[in-house]
C-alpha positions, -999 to +999 in steps of 0.1 A: +721-434-216+755-440-200+776-460-225+749-458-251+719-479-258+725-515-246+717-542-272+717-580-273+719-594-309+701-627-315+707-646-347+718-682-354+745-672-378+777-660-360+789-640-390+757-620-391+759-613-354+795-601-358+784-579-387+756-563-368+778-558-338+803-539-359+777-518-376+759-508-344+790-501-323+805-480-351+777-455-345+792-446-311+757-446-297+751-483-291+768-508-269+763-545-278+763-562-244+756-598-255+749-622-284+726-653-286+721-680-313+688-694-301+656-681-286+664-698-253+698-681-252+681-648-260+659-651-230+688-660-207+709-631-220+681-606-217+673-617-181+709-615-171+720-584-190+688-563-191+694-547-225+674-517-237+668-535-270+669-571-282+676-573-320+658-606-327+660-630-357+628-651-363+640-685-375+663-702-350+668-736-334+654-746-300+630-717-298+621-692-326+622-655-323+585-651-320+581-673-289+612-656-274+597-622-280+565-634-263+584-643-232+605-611-230+587-585-209+616-563-197+633-555-230+620-541-262+623-563-292+632-552-328+627-581-352+653-588-379+639-604-410+645-613-446+609-622-451+593-588-454+556-583-448+544-619-441+528-640-414+560-641-394+560-603-389+523-604-380+529-630-353+560-612-340+541-579-336+512-598-319+538-613-296+549-578-285+577-568-309+582-530-312+588-532-349+608-549-376+637-542-399+651-560-429+685-576-426+698-558-457+687-524-445+711-494-446+734-488-416+719-455-408+684-469-408+694-498-386+710-475-360+680-452-361+656-481-356+675-494-326+676-459-310+639-454-317+629-486-301+651-479-271+633-445-268+599-463-267+588-458-303+575-484-327+597-488-358+571-485-385+566-453-404+529-443-410+533-453-447+548-487-438+522-492-410+494-488-435+509-514-459+517-537-430+482-535-414+466-541-448+486-574-449+477-580-412+440-576-419+440-602-447+455-628-424+435-621-392+406-643-381+372-626-381+367-597-357+345-617-333+376-638-324+389-609-303+372-598-271+357-563-275+350-560-238+380-538-230+367-512-254+340-503-229+367-488-207+377-462-233+363-428-235+348-416-269+379-396-276+402-426-268+381-448-291+386-423-318+423-424-312+423-462-314+405-461-347+431-437-361+460-458-348+445-488-365+442-467-398+480-461-395+479-424-386+509-407-370+506-387-338+508-355-359+480-367-382+458-377-352+464-343-335+454-325-367+422-346-371+412-340-334+424-304-334+446-309-303+483-307-296+507-336-303+514-337-265+477-342-259+476-369-285+505-387-269+486-387-236+455-402-253+477-429-269+493-437-236+459-441-219+446-463-247+476-486-244+473-487-206+436-495-206+439-522-232+471-537-217+491-532-249+528-525-253+528-499-281+509-483-310+516-512-333+498-537-310+470-511-306+466-509-344+465-547-347+439-548-319+418-523-338+417-546-368+410-577-347+380-561-331+367-547-364+372-510-358+390-507-392+385-526-424+413-538-447+429-508-465+427-486-434+390-475-435+377-467-401+343-480-390+319-460-369 
């Protein structure tokens, strides 16, 4: 991307914003094009600047990061958190966040996360996904609270892919299980997302839990 990946940093603490700006721009791959201290400012900045990634804090005045994430549709959101795997993260992912990263993460991991989100990936490794989704499952309402109707539009193969996404499998693991190429797997994943109206594989995994395709602990149901 010309000038690098364009990022808006959202945090209600100016010193933290300055620190993240310095860390990201030192990579030579990322351009911080704006900053915001509230959710409302984040939306305004994102609409005006059209960044590739919004680095979003959760707890802020006026409007929290979860609601701001829900309203952002043109930029991908990477959540900044000090809270770890808790209900804030669950709600942020449901709102459309592409992933989350702890505020005290290593510089290299922070840069890699921003670049991955800009490239369309979700920032959750398979191992982290499994741990997160186990937490998600314990906080979700019963499966009947989510409409299973859209599942009727999936082919049998796409339904299998959705089950595996919900179990936290990577594209490589899904490809091996289905005995197909990773390219074919990516096509299946894209079709699942499109048919269900979901942004990324993380939302697909949560959806799989919500409709009861997978039990807590990552066990797929038939």
